[in-house]
NUTI-139225 format. One record per residue (C-alpha): residue in three letters; x, y, z. Coordinates in pm, 1 decimal. Each point is the difference from the previous one (the first is absolute). Layout:
# residues N
<zati r="ALA" c1="X" c2="Y" c3="Z"/>
...
//
This chain:
# residues 314
<zati r="MET" c1="2643.5" c2="-278.6" c3="362.6"/>
<zati r="VAL" c1="-248.8" c2="-252.1" c3="-189.0"/>
<zati r="THR" c1="58.7" c2="-185.8" c3="-353.1"/>
<zati r="CYS" c1="-193.0" c2="-25.9" c3="-319.8"/>
<zati r="GLY" c1="-76.4" c2="-340.1" c3="89.1"/>
<zati r="ASP" c1="-99.1" c2="21.6" c3="348.8"/>
<zati r="ILE" c1="-259.5" c2="234.7" c3="-104.0"/>
<zati r="ALA" c1="-94.4" c2="-191.5" c3="-320.1"/>
<zati r="GLY" c1="-11.3" c2="-369.2" c3="245.6"/>
<zati r="SER" c1="-253.2" c2="216.1" c3="210.5"/>
<zati r="ASP" c1="-294.3" c2="107.9" c3="-228.5"/>
<zati r="ALA" c1="-178.6" c2="-197.5" c3="-214.9"/>
<zati r="THR" c1="-130.8" c2="288.9" c3="-214.6"/>
<zati r="ILE" c1="408.7" c2="0.1" c3="-105.5"/>
<zati r="GLU" c1="-8.9" c2="-259.1" c3="-289.7"/>
<zati r="ARG" c1="330.9" c2="-31.9" c3="-82.5"/>
<zati r="VAL" c1="409.0" c2="227.2" c3="6.4"/>
<zati r="VAL" c1="185.5" c2="137.4" c3="-253.3"/>
<zati r="GLY" c1="268.8" c2="31.1" c3="12.6"/>
<zati r="ASP" c1="212.9" c2="32.1" c3="345.2"/>
<zati r="ALA" c1="-138.0" c2="-166.9" c3="256.8"/>
<zati r="ALA" c1="292.9" c2="58.8" c3="277.3"/>
<zati r="ARG" c1="-57.7" c2="351.5" c3="-50.3"/>
<zati r="THR" c1="-84.3" c2="174.4" c3="342.7"/>
<zati r="CYS" c1="-213.7" c2="291.8" c3="32.4"/>
<zati r="HIS" c1="31.5" c2="246.7" c3="305.0"/>
<zati r="SER" c1="-216.8" c2="259.9" c3="-123.0"/>
<zati r="VAL" c1="-362.8" c2="86.2" c3="-158.0"/>
<zati r="ALA" c1="-58.7" c2="294.4" c3="-202.5"/>
<zati r="PRO" c1="-198.3" c2="75.2" c3="-353.4"/>
<zati r="LEU" c1="162.6" c2="-47.7" c3="-292.6"/>
<zati r="ASN" c1="74.9" c2="336.6" c3="-80.4"/>
<zati r="HIS" c1="197.9" c2="39.4" c3="323.1"/>
<zati r="ALA" c1="151.1" c2="-408.4" c3="-31.1"/>
<zati r="GLY" c1="375.7" c2="-130.0" c3="-30.6"/>
<zati r="PRO" c1="268.6" c2="-209.0" c3="182.3"/>
<zati r="GLY" c1="-227.1" c2="-279.4" c3="231.8"/>
<zati r="THR" c1="-313.9" c2="174.8" c3="-23.1"/>
<zati r="LEU" c1="-361.0" c2="-225.8" c3="-68.3"/>
<zati r="THR" c1="-244.9" c2="192.3" c3="-201.7"/>
<zati r="PHE" c1="-250.9" c2="-81.0" c3="-230.1"/>
<zati r="ALA" c1="-188.2" c2="58.6" c3="-422.2"/>
<zati r="ASN" c1="-301.1" c2="-41.7" c3="-86.4"/>
<zati r="SER" c1="-174.1" c2="-13.5" c3="-399.5"/>
<zati r="ARG" c1="44.8" c2="385.1" c3="61.5"/>
<zati r="THR" c1="345.3" c2="24.0" c3="48.2"/>
<zati r="PRO" c1="176.5" c2="91.7" c3="-319.6"/>
<zati r="ALA" c1="305.4" c2="-218.6" c3="-132.2"/>
<zati r="SER" c1="186.5" c2="285.1" c3="29.1"/>
<zati r="ALA" c1="10.1" c2="80.3" c3="351.3"/>
<zati r="LEU" c1="147.8" c2="-401.0" c3="67.8"/>
<zati r="ASN" c1="277.8" c2="63.8" c3="-220.3"/>
<zati r="THR" c1="166.1" c2="310.1" c3="184.2"/>
<zati r="ALA" c1="330.2" c2="-30.1" c3="156.3"/>
<zati r="GLU" c1="-75.2" c2="49.3" c3="359.3"/>
<zati r="LEU" c1="-208.4" c2="-366.9" c3="-29.5"/>
<zati r="ALA" c1="309.6" c2="-157.6" c3="64.0"/>
<zati r="GLY" c1="6.2" c2="-230.9" c3="246.2"/>
<zati r="ALA" c1="-366.9" c2="63.1" c3="123.9"/>
<zati r="THR" c1="-237.1" c2="-218.4" c3="-14.7"/>
<zati r="ILE" c1="-392.5" c2="32.5" c3="-187.0"/>
<zati r="VAL" c1="-324.6" c2="-234.0" c3="100.4"/>
<zati r="CYS" c1="-181.8" c2="55.4" c3="-354.6"/>
<zati r="ALA" c1="-202.3" c2="-199.8" c3="-189.4"/>
<zati r="GLU" c1="64.4" c2="-237.8" c3="-316.7"/>
<zati r="ALA" c1="-143.7" c2="277.2" c3="-236.2"/>
<zati r="THR" c1="194.3" c2="308.5" c3="159.3"/>
<zati r="LEU" c1="332.7" c2="-272.7" c3="0.2"/>
<zati r="SER" c1="-87.2" c2="-97.8" c3="-454.0"/>
<zati r="SER" c1="24.0" c2="387.9" c3="-48.0"/>
<zati r="THR" c1="332.3" c2="70.6" c3="126.3"/>
<zati r="GLN" c1="335.7" c2="-234.4" c3="-18.2"/>
<zati r="PRO" c1="91.6" c2="-180.1" c3="324.1"/>
<zati r="ARG" c1="351.3" c2="147.6" c3="108.0"/>
<zati r="ALA" c1="184.9" c2="-203.0" c3="176.6"/>
<zati r="ASP" c1="66.1" c2="281.2" c3="256.3"/>
<zati r="ILE" c1="-375.0" c2="3.8" c3="110.1"/>
<zati r="THR" c1="-159.6" c2="-295.7" c3="146.4"/>
<zati r="PHE" c1="-409.6" c2="26.1" c3="-45.9"/>
<zati r="LEU" c1="-201.2" c2="-209.7" c3="162.9"/>
<zati r="ILE" c1="-316.8" c2="-113.6" c3="-214.1"/>
<zati r="SER" c1="-298.2" c2="84.5" c3="224.0"/>
<zati r="SER" c1="-405.7" c2="-47.9" c3="-122.5"/>
<zati r="ASN" c1="-29.2" c2="292.9" c3="186.6"/>
<zati r="PRO" c1="285.4" c2="212.5" c3="42.6"/>
<zati r="ARG" c1="-133.4" c2="189.0" c3="229.9"/>
<zati r="LEU" c1="-150.7" c2="-172.3" c3="207.8"/>
<zati r="SER" c1="378.0" c2="-196.4" c3="20.0"/>
<zati r="LEU" c1="202.1" c2="298.7" c3="134.9"/>
<zati r="MET" c1="-280.4" c2="99.9" c3="197.8"/>
<zati r="ARG" c1="38.1" c2="-341.4" c3="206.7"/>
<zati r="ALA" c1="419.5" c2="18.7" c3="-20.9"/>
<zati r="ALA" c1="-38.4" c2="349.1" c3="111.3"/>
<zati r="ALA" c1="-173.6" c2="-106.2" c3="285.2"/>
<zati r="ALA" c1="198.3" c2="-324.5" c3="129.6"/>
<zati r="TYR" c1="375.3" c2="89.8" c3="-87.3"/>
<zati r="PHE" c1="3.0" c2="411.7" c3="-9.3"/>
<zati r="SER" c1="-285.7" c2="148.1" c3="266.5"/>
<zati r="PRO" c1="98.9" c2="141.4" c3="316.8"/>
<zati r="PRO" c1="-14.8" c2="-234.7" c3="293.7"/>
<zati r="PRO" c1="-380.5" c2="9.7" c3="145.5"/>
<zati r="LEU" c1="-44.9" c2="221.7" c3="341.7"/>
<zati r="PRO" c1="117.3" c2="-85.9" c3="359.3"/>
<zati r="PRO" c1="-289.2" c2="-139.5" c3="198.3"/>
<zati r="GLY" c1="-144.6" c2="238.9" c3="310.8"/>
<zati r="VAL" c1="-207.1" c2="311.2" c3="123.7"/>
<zati r="HIS" c1="192.3" c2="303.4" c3="-55.1"/>
<zati r="PRO" c1="9.3" c2="182.6" c3="373.0"/>
<zati r="THR" c1="-141.7" c2="335.4" c3="-199.6"/>
<zati r="ALA" c1="-344.0" c2="-262.8" c3="-124.0"/>
<zati r="VAL" c1="-311.2" c2="-8.4" c3="188.6"/>
<zati r="VAL" c1="-136.2" c2="-314.6" c3="136.6"/>
<zati r="ALA" c1="-365.4" c2="-40.1" c3="143.6"/>
<zati r="ALA" c1="56.9" c2="-249.8" c3="268.6"/>
<zati r="ASP" c1="-220.1" c2="-250.4" c3="-121.4"/>
<zati r="ALA" c1="131.1" c2="37.5" c3="-322.3"/>
<zati r="VAL" c1="138.2" c2="-319.8" c3="-125.2"/>
<zati r="ILE" c1="336.4" c2="-27.0" c3="-209.6"/>
<zati r="ASP" c1="158.1" c2="-264.5" c3="-129.6"/>
<zati r="PRO" c1="375.5" c2="-24.6" c3="91.1"/>
<zati r="THR" c1="123.8" c2="-38.3" c3="-383.1"/>
<zati r="ALA" c1="-191.6" c2="323.3" c3="-99.2"/>
<zati r="HIS" c1="170.7" c2="308.7" c3="-85.8"/>
<zati r="ILE" c1="-144.6" c2="331.4" c3="197.2"/>
<zati r="GLY" c1="215.4" c2="295.5" c3="-134.3"/>
<zati r="PRO" c1="-7.2" c2="398.0" c3="204.1"/>
<zati r="GLY" c1="-331.6" c2="180.7" c3="78.2"/>
<zati r="VAL" c1="-201.4" c2="-267.9" c3="-65.7"/>
<zati r="VAL" c1="-323.4" c2="7.4" c3="185.4"/>
<zati r="ILE" c1="-176.4" c2="-306.7" c3="35.7"/>
<zati r="GLY" c1="-397.2" c2="-68.4" c3="149.4"/>
<zati r="SER" c1="-141.1" c2="-152.3" c3="268.9"/>
<zati r="GLY" c1="-86.6" c2="-409.8" c3="-86.3"/>
<zati r="ALA" c1="247.7" c2="44.6" c3="-333.0"/>
<zati r="ARG" c1="168.3" c2="-302.0" c3="-120.2"/>
<zati r="ILE" c1="208.6" c2="-36.6" c3="-165.6"/>
<zati r="GLY" c1="206.2" c2="-291.6" c3="-146.9"/>
<zati r="ALA" c1="308.3" c2="-170.9" c3="-108.4"/>
<zati r="ARG" c1="254.9" c2="159.7" c3="-205.9"/>
<zati r="CYS" c1="-181.2" c2="308.9" c3="-11.2"/>
<zati r="SER" c1="169.5" c2="346.7" c3="-146.5"/>
<zati r="ILE" c1="-152.3" c2="278.3" c3="134.2"/>
<zati r="HIS" c1="173.8" c2="366.8" c3="-71.1"/>
<zati r="ALA" c1="77.9" c2="303.4" c3="128.9"/>
<zati r="ASN" c1="-299.2" c2="188.3" c3="178.5"/>
<zati r="VAL" c1="-300.6" c2="-301.2" c3="-135.0"/>
<zati r="VAL" c1="-288.6" c2="66.4" c3="215.4"/>
<zati r="VAL" c1="-170.9" c2="-339.3" c3="83.9"/>
<zati r="TYR" c1="-366.5" c2="111.7" c3="160.8"/>
<zati r="GLU" c1="-156.9" c2="-302.4" c3="239.7"/>
<zati r="ARG" c1="-183.7" c2="-277.6" c3="-123.5"/>
<zati r="VAL" c1="260.1" c2="-1.8" c3="-293.3"/>
<zati r="ARG" c1="117.0" c2="-368.7" c3="-75.7"/>
<zati r="ILE" c1="312.6" c2="-39.8" c3="-269.2"/>
<zati r="GLY" c1="91.8" c2="-340.3" c3="-71.9"/>
<zati r="GLU" c1="334.9" c2="-138.9" c3="-86.5"/>
<zati r="GLY" c1="276.2" c2="112.3" c3="-246.2"/>
<zati r="VAL" c1="-148.9" c2="324.4" c3="17.5"/>
<zati r="ILE" c1="133.6" c2="365.5" c3="-156.9"/>
<zati r="ILE" c1="-137.8" c2="343.4" c3="87.3"/>
<zati r="ASN" c1="226.1" c2="306.4" c3="-102.3"/>
<zati r="ALA" c1="72.3" c2="298.9" c3="197.1"/>
<zati r="GLY" c1="-286.0" c2="272.7" c3="46.3"/>
<zati r="THR" c1="-270.4" c2="-245.9" c3="-14.8"/>
<zati r="VAL" c1="-365.5" c2="-5.8" c3="209.0"/>
<zati r="VAL" c1="-134.7" c2="-360.4" c3="38.7"/>
<zati r="GLY" c1="-385.0" c2="54.9" c3="189.4"/>
<zati r="ALA" c1="-110.3" c2="284.0" c3="46.8"/>
<zati r="ASP" c1="-323.8" c2="111.1" c3="-75.0"/>
<zati r="GLY" c1="-179.6" c2="3.0" c3="-335.8"/>
<zati r="PHE" c1="-235.0" c2="244.1" c3="-94.5"/>
<zati r="GLY" c1="-309.6" c2="-124.8" c3="49.9"/>
<zati r="TYR" c1="-308.6" c2="271.6" c3="94.5"/>
<zati r="GLU" c1="-371.4" c2="7.1" c3="30.4"/>
<zati r="ARG" c1="-175.3" c2="374.8" c3="-15.2"/>
<zati r="ASN" c1="-250.3" c2="-4.5" c3="258.1"/>
<zati r="GLU" c1="-313.5" c2="194.6" c3="61.3"/>
<zati r="ARG" c1="161.6" c2="349.9" c3="28.9"/>
<zati r="GLY" c1="228.5" c2="-78.3" c3="-291.4"/>
<zati r="GLU" c1="294.3" c2="-90.1" c3="177.5"/>
<zati r="LEU" c1="234.9" c2="-252.4" c3="-38.0"/>
<zati r="GLU" c1="-21.3" c2="-276.7" c3="183.4"/>
<zati r="LYS" c1="301.1" c2="-224.1" c3="57.8"/>
<zati r="PHE" c1="-15.9" c2="-368.4" c3="-26.6"/>
<zati r="PRO" c1="186.3" c2="-131.6" c3="239.6"/>
<zati r="HIS" c1="282.8" c2="-291.2" c3="-117.3"/>
<zati r="LEU" c1="63.3" c2="-280.7" c3="192.7"/>
<zati r="GLY" c1="143.6" c2="-154.3" c3="-256.1"/>
<zati r="GLY" c1="337.2" c2="-119.2" c3="-81.1"/>
<zati r="VAL" c1="233.7" c2="-45.0" c3="-215.9"/>
<zati r="VAL" c1="153.5" c2="-323.0" c3="-143.5"/>
<zati r="ILE" c1="362.7" c2="-56.9" c3="-151.9"/>
<zati r="GLU" c1="16.7" c2="-294.0" c3="-164.1"/>
<zati r="ASP" c1="388.0" c2="-183.5" c3="-77.2"/>
<zati r="GLU" c1="300.2" c2="201.3" c3="-189.1"/>
<zati r="VAL" c1="-201.4" c2="271.9" c3="-92.7"/>
<zati r="GLU" c1="160.4" c2="306.8" c3="-107.0"/>
<zati r="ILE" c1="-171.1" c2="352.0" c3="81.6"/>
<zati r="GLY" c1="244.2" c2="274.8" c3="-150.6"/>
<zati r="SER" c1="47.3" c2="348.5" c3="174.2"/>
<zati r="ASN" c1="-218.5" c2="282.9" c3="161.7"/>
<zati r="THR" c1="-339.6" c2="-299.8" c3="-98.2"/>
<zati r="SER" c1="-315.8" c2="62.5" c3="208.6"/>
<zati r="ILE" c1="-181.2" c2="-348.8" c3="63.2"/>
<zati r="ASP" c1="-362.9" c2="108.4" c3="190.3"/>
<zati r="ARG" c1="-147.2" c2="-268.9" c3="254.6"/>
<zati r="GLY" c1="-340.7" c2="-157.4" c3="-82.3"/>
<zati r="THR" c1="-315.1" c2="156.0" c3="123.0"/>
<zati r="LEU" c1="-119.9" c2="-363.2" c3="122.9"/>
<zati r="GLY" c1="184.1" c2="-257.7" c3="-114.3"/>
<zati r="ASP" c1="388.8" c2="84.1" c3="-117.6"/>
<zati r="THR" c1="194.3" c2="96.8" c3="-278.5"/>
<zati r="VAL" c1="241.5" c2="-245.5" c3="-111.8"/>
<zati r="LEU" c1="274.9" c2="-73.3" c3="-234.3"/>
<zati r="LYS" c1="37.9" c2="-337.3" c3="-184.2"/>
<zati r="ARG" c1="335.9" c2="-152.8" c3="27.7"/>
<zati r="ARG" c1="287.9" c2="107.1" c3="-267.3"/>
<zati r="CYS" c1="-167.3" c2="312.0" c3="-64.9"/>
<zati r="ARG" c1="141.4" c2="309.1" c3="-114.6"/>
<zati r="ILE" c1="-74.9" c2="345.0" c3="162.2"/>
<zati r="ASP" c1="218.3" c2="249.3" c3="-203.7"/>
<zati r="ASN" c1="73.3" c2="397.1" c3="167.8"/>
<zati r="GLN" c1="-271.8" c2="260.2" c3="64.6"/>
<zati r="VAL" c1="-293.8" c2="-235.6" c3="-42.3"/>
<zati r="HIS" c1="-374.5" c2="20.0" c3="215.4"/>
<zati r="ILE" c1="-139.7" c2="-281.0" c3="58.4"/>
<zati r="ALA" c1="-296.1" c2="70.2" c3="196.7"/>
<zati r="HIS" c1="-249.1" c2="-178.3" c3="266.4"/>
<zati r="ASN" c1="-86.7" c2="-415.1" c3="-116.5"/>
<zati r="VAL" c1="169.8" c2="-29.3" c3="-314.3"/>
<zati r="VAL" c1="159.4" c2="-345.6" c3="-52.4"/>
<zati r="VAL" c1="286.3" c2="28.5" c3="-224.9"/>
<zati r="GLY" c1="32.0" c2="-353.7" c3="-189.6"/>
<zati r="GLU" c1="303.8" c2="-243.6" c3="10.5"/>
<zati r="ASP" c1="307.7" c2="113.3" c3="-215.7"/>
<zati r="ALA" c1="-194.4" c2="363.4" c3="-100.4"/>
<zati r="ALA" c1="184.6" c2="300.6" c3="-46.0"/>
<zati r="VAL" c1="-108.8" c2="361.3" c3="56.9"/>
<zati r="ILE" c1="233.8" c2="263.8" c3="-116.4"/>
<zati r="ALA" c1="67.1" c2="324.8" c3="114.8"/>
<zati r="GLN" c1="-209.1" c2="275.4" c3="45.4"/>
<zati r="SER" c1="-286.5" c2="-229.5" c3="-7.5"/>
<zati r="MET" c1="-360.4" c2="26.5" c3="247.7"/>
<zati r="VAL" c1="-214.5" c2="-318.1" c3="19.9"/>
<zati r="GLY" c1="-342.8" c2="80.0" c3="201.1"/>
<zati r="GLY" c1="-160.5" c2="-153.9" c3="230.4"/>
<zati r="SER" c1="-149.3" c2="-391.0" c3="-63.9"/>
<zati r="VAL" c1="180.3" c2="-18.7" c3="-284.1"/>
<zati r="ARG" c1="87.0" c2="-337.3" c3="-56.4"/>
<zati r="ILE" c1="339.5" c2="-49.4" c3="-222.7"/>
<zati r="GLY" c1="55.3" c2="-301.4" c3="-195.0"/>
<zati r="ASP" c1="284.1" c2="-230.8" c3="8.0"/>
<zati r="ARG" c1="302.3" c2="17.3" c3="-219.8"/>
<zati r="ALA" c1="-147.8" c2="392.8" c3="-79.8"/>
<zati r="TRP" c1="176.2" c2="310.7" c3="-105.4"/>
<zati r="LEU" c1="-107.8" c2="349.6" c3="99.5"/>
<zati r="ALA" c1="253.0" c2="212.3" c3="-215.6"/>
<zati r="PRO" c1="104.7" c2="344.0" c3="153.5"/>
<zati r="ALA" c1="-276.8" c2="281.7" c3="85.4"/>
<zati r="ALA" c1="-276.8" c2="-233.1" c3="-38.0"/>
<zati r="VAL" c1="-364.5" c2="64.7" c3="190.2"/>
<zati r="ILE" c1="-191.7" c2="-285.3" c3="104.6"/>
<zati r="MET" c1="-375.7" c2="143.2" c3="110.4"/>
<zati r="ASN" c1="-93.3" c2="-163.8" c3="318.4"/>
<zati r="LYS" c1="-151.6" c2="-354.2" c3="-26.6"/>
<zati r="ALA" c1="99.9" c2="25.9" c3="-444.9"/>
<zati r="ASP" c1="204.8" c2="-371.7" c3="71.5"/>
<zati r="VAL" c1="314.8" c2="-117.5" c3="-217.3"/>
<zati r="GLY" c1="6.5" c2="-313.3" c3="-147.9"/>
<zati r="THR" c1="243.2" c2="-260.5" c3="1.9"/>
<zati r="ASP" c1="258.8" c2="19.9" c3="-272.9"/>
<zati r="ALA" c1="-164.6" c2="316.6" c3="-55.4"/>
<zati r="VAL" c1="234.6" c2="382.7" c3="-98.5"/>
<zati r="VAL" c1="-71.4" c2="275.2" c3="78.8"/>
<zati r="GLY" c1="117.9" c2="284.3" c3="-252.5"/>
<zati r="LEU" c1="225.9" c2="317.5" c3="134.4"/>
<zati r="GLY" c1="-186.1" c2="251.2" c3="156.9"/>
<zati r="ALA" c1="-345.4" c2="-153.4" c3="-109.0"/>
<zati r="VAL" c1="-324.7" c2="74.5" c3="239.4"/>
<zati r="VAL" c1="-204.7" c2="-311.6" c3="106.6"/>
<zati r="VAL" c1="-293.7" c2="84.3" c3="22.5"/>
<zati r="LYS" c1="-162.5" c2="-396.0" c3="-11.0"/>
<zati r="SER" c1="111.1" c2="-328.8" c3="40.5"/>
<zati r="VAL" c1="280.7" c2="-195.1" c3="-276.4"/>
<zati r="ALA" c1="-11.8" c2="-317.8" c3="-57.5"/>
<zati r="ASP" c1="197.2" c2="-276.8" c3="48.9"/>
<zati r="GLY" c1="277.2" c2="82.0" c3="-289.4"/>
<zati r="GLN" c1="-127.0" c2="300.9" c3="-102.5"/>
<zati r="THR" c1="234.4" c2="266.2" c3="-64.8"/>
<zati r="VAL" c1="-130.2" c2="307.3" c3="5.6"/>
<zati r="MET" c1="69.6" c2="400.8" c3="-72.6"/>
<zati r="GLY" c1="-62.7" c2="342.4" c3="-19.6"/>
<zati r="SER" c1="-235.6" c2="257.2" c3="232.9"/>
<zati r="PRO" c1="-279.9" c2="-150.8" c3="58.1"/>
<zati r="ALA" c1="228.4" c2="-283.3" c3="-74.1"/>
<zati r="VAL" c1="-165.6" c2="-260.6" c3="-272.5"/>
<zati r="PRO" c1="114.4" c2="-345.1" c3="-155.5"/>
<zati r="ASP" c1="354.2" c2="116.4" c3="-217.3"/>
<zati r="ASP" c1="-140.9" c2="-106.4" c3="-342.6"/>
<zati r="GLU" c1="-257.9" c2="252.3" c3="70.4"/>
<zati r="PHE" c1="221.3" c2="259.3" c3="113.3"/>
<zati r="ARG" c1="208.0" c2="-34.7" c3="-295.2"/>
<zati r="ALA" c1="-284.5" c2="-4.6" c3="-209.7"/>
<zati r="LEU" c1="-105.4" c2="321.8" c3="144.2"/>
<zati r="ARG" c1="399.2" c2="148.7" c3="-22.4"/>
<zati r="ARG" c1="-50.0" c2="-66.0" c3="-406.5"/>
<zati r="ALA" c1="-296.3" c2="170.0" c3="-2.1"/>
<zati r="LEU" c1="116.0" c2="312.4" c3="147.8"/>
<zati r="LYS" c1="233.5" c2="5.5" c3="-193.3"/>
<zati r="GLY" c1="-233.9" c2="-54.0" c3="-332.5"/>
<zati r="LEU" c1="-163.1" c2="309.6" c3="132.2"/>
<zati r="ILE" c1="305.3" c2="212.8" c3="65.7"/>
<zati r="GLY" c1="156.2" c2="-91.1" c3="-356.6"/>
<zati r="GLY" c1="-311.8" c2="62.5" c3="-199.0"/>
//
């Protein structure tokens, strides 16, 4: 078990402790399921009444000053005052309550090409297939039934969840003189840089002539399609059921909300945000937020919505 003082001392976002710093925590839970020995969190939207229930006796709550000021501090609860309660809770959960890392080694049911290179610290799960010339770096976790095609290069500390396919051919064709679709040969690969995390049942296509690239620490959610020659920037997030068309460039720290669709070659800038279900048919500038189908800047989208409501109301 860990004490509140231990948690506060290990995270700079926690500014101070209100209450018993020696109180111990043995689990993490949402506020409505917290109890003795539980670490939980509250934010500015948490009603004061939720912090005054008898069930919370003996709990530790990570919260902001504003949340604490809306209630009376209780002697039977320890409060950890944080500039970012959710981030502080995440860090504590990762440091003290997460399960141990997966053991290194290759599962006996995995199929690995003779010339593939796998770092001995990597975990290769059951049913994984790793193709010729693939390289997998240190501390990677490749979960069950992932397929890594030939010429895929994976850096260090990468997590790929079950059922994902990395390096299959993209959808590249050209009609010939008879109107038939001829396949564009996909001679490139996929490069996944360090500390990337990829969800389950996601498809990441290899490049045609160059590589598809996922840069450091980007996050790709479940059931996402990344087409050939795409570059996803550092710390960018592509969320569930999004489709990123061929040769798209996604900037650092960009955010693609669930079910976003990005047309081929329509880039998404640094720090840009693509809204829920948006269909992007032209490039999005750095720092811009777009919404709707076809996607437009958020202020234009909201103005259109107001105008439509006015017409309906009229």
